[in-house]
C-alpha positions in Angstrom: -17.2 4.2 29.2 -19.6 6.5 27.4 -21.3 6.3 24.0 -22.2 9.4 22.0 -25.5 8.7 20.3 -25.1 11.8 18.1 -22.1 10.3 16.5 -24.3 7.6 15.0 -26.7 10.2 13.6 -29.4 10.2 16.3 -30.1 13.5 18.0 -31.1 14.0 21.6 -34.7 13.2 22.2 -35.2 11.7 18.8 -37.0 8.4 18.6 -34.9 5.3 17.8 -35.7 3.5 14.5 -38.2 0.6 14.8 -36.7 -2.8 15.3 -36.5 -5.1 12.3 -38.6 -8.2 12.7 -37.4 -10.1 9.6 -34.1 -10.4 7.9 -33.2 -8.3 4.9 -33.1 -10.1 1.5 -29.7 -11.6 0.6 -29.6 -9.6 -2.7 -32.1 -7.7 -4.7 -33.7 -9.9 -7.4 -34.5 -7.5 -10.2 -34.0 -10.0 -13.0 -35.0 -13.7 -13.0 -32.3 -16.1 -14.2 -32.7 -17.4 -17.7 -33.6 -21.1 -17.9 -30.9 -23.4 -19.1 -31.2 -24.5 -22.7 -32.0 -28.1 -23.2 -32.3 -30.3 -26.3 -30.5 -32.5 -28.7 -28.6 -29.6 -30.3 -27.3 -28.3 -27.0 -26.2 -31.7 -25.9 -24.4 -32.2 -29.3 -22.5 -28.8 -28.9 -21.5 -29.7 -25.3 -20.2 -33.1 -26.5 -18.2 -31.4 -29.3 -16.8 -28.9 -26.8 -15.7 -31.6 -24.4 -14.1 -33.6 -27.2 -12.2 -30.6 -28.5 -10.9 -29.8 -25.0 -9.8 -33.4 -24.6 -8.1 -33.4 -28.0 -6.3 -30.1 -27.2 -4.9 -31.6 -24.0 -3.4 -34.6 -25.9 -1.4 -32.3 -28.2 2.3 -32.2 -27.7 2.1 -28.4 -27.3 -0.2 -28.5 -24.3 1.6 -27.3 -21.1 0.3 -29.0 -17.9 1.0 -26.2 -15.4 -0.1 -28.2 -12.5 2.4 -31.0 -13.3 5.2 -28.5 -13.9 4.5 -26.8 -10.6 4.6 -30.1 -8.7 7.9 -31.1 -10.5 9.4 -27.7 -9.6 8.5 -28.3 -6.0 10.1 -31.7 -6.1 13.2 -30.3 -7.7 13.4 -27.5 -5.2 13.0 -29.9 -2.3 15.7 -32.2 -3.6 18.1 -29.6 -4.9 20.6 -30.3 -2.2 21.3 -33.6 -3.9 22.4 -31.9 -7.1 25.7 -30.0 -7.4 25.4 -26.3 -8.3 27.3 -25.2 -11.4 30.4 -23.1 -10.7 
């Protein structure tokens, strides 16, 4: 089994690149992350948001997709008990 070094981009007689002695960074950090906002106003807005989401889930128009999906699996699994319409 032979290996063609020129296929990698290194010519005959050329020096190999130096070995890396440290790992490369995981990702380039050009911008620092913005610090999270804290304070009474932010806490109030977060509480309002959570209350609104909870109230929306209690409306009769809310569709619980996870529950429907589970019910559909139960119906599909037990469909042999129900007669099929002609």
